[in-house]
C-alpha positions, -999 to 999 in steps of 0.1 A, spaced: 49 -157 -270 46 -152 -307 54 -120 -326 25 -117 -351 37 -85 -368 66 -60 -364 70 -26 -379 102 -6 -377 100 32 -382 131 52 -377 141 44 -341 107 30 -330 96 -7 -332 60 -17 -330 51 -53 -322 19 -73 -322 24 -101 -298 2 -131 -289 4 -151 -257 -11 -183 -246 -39 -180 -221 -20 -198 -194 11 -175 -199 -11 -144 -198 -28 -155 -165 6 -161 -149 18 -127 -162 -13 -110 -147 -7 -127 -114 29 -116 -114 19 -80 -122 -6 -79 -94 19 -93 -69 46 -67 -79 20 -39 -81 30 -32 -117 8 -18 -145 4 -40 -176 26 -16 -197 55 -19 -171 52 -57 -171 53 -60 -208 83 -36 -209 101 -59 -183 92 -89 -203 106 -75 -235 137 -62 -218 146 -94 -199 128 -120 -220 106 -149 -210 116 -185 -208 109 -208 -237 95 -235 -213 75 -232 -181 101 -229 -153 76 -226 -125 82 -250 -97 59 -262 -69 72 -253 -35 76 -279 -8 59 -275 25 92 -265 41 98 -238 15 63 -224 20 68 -224 58 101 -206 53 85 -179 32 56 -176 56 79 -173 85 99 -145 68 68 -123 66 51 -133 99 72 -109 120 63 -81 96 26 -90 98 29 -90 136 46 -56 136 18 -43 113 -8 -56 137 10 -39 166 10 -6 147 -27 -10 139 -35 -17 176 -15 14 186 -34 35 161 -67 20 174 -58 29 210 -51 65 200 -83 68 180 -104 55 210 -93 85 231 -90 110 202 -121 131 208 -113 133 246 -77 142 240 -86 168 214 -111 185 237 -85 184 266 -59 199 242 -82 227 232 -91 234 268 -54 236 278 -46 259 248 -74 282 257 -61 284 293 -26 290 280 -39 318 258 -56 334 287 -25 332 309 3 340 284 -14 354 253 -24 340 219 12 341 207 23 316 233 -1 289 220 15 266 194 -6 258 163 -9 221 153 -25 203 124 -51 188 147 -64 222 158 -85 223 127 -99 188 131 -137 187 136 -161 159 144 -160 148 108 -122 143 109 -124 123 142 -152 102 127 -130 94 97 -102 81 119 -127 61 140 -142 45 109 -107 35 98 -95 20 130 -127 10 150 -150 -16 136 -177 -10 162 -189 23 148 
């Protein structure tokens, strides 16, 4: 990283900085991995600095396996949640119709005030289709 130009005005400093292509590519990869915007990454870089030399190391197979193992249980849990959501969506239209039928019967027996209002009461076929498109790949 080379500072090409710096301007100091009151309490503000403006810098023109140039980076080598390889450094910039590594910085972009880091920003994507950390879900940071370029401005946030540059601010972090300026706050904490960057090494003079390349400190990147190649991971051994054992280290890669350890990192992969750390996240594999999270991936499995995410898959389980997706499967649960998928199972719910498969029966969603049937369950919504049954729920509406039961609410109508309750209203007839106990009056409209006895029927609880839920967010899914306003769902139509379009809302059901959106969930089906998200969790079912056969549609």
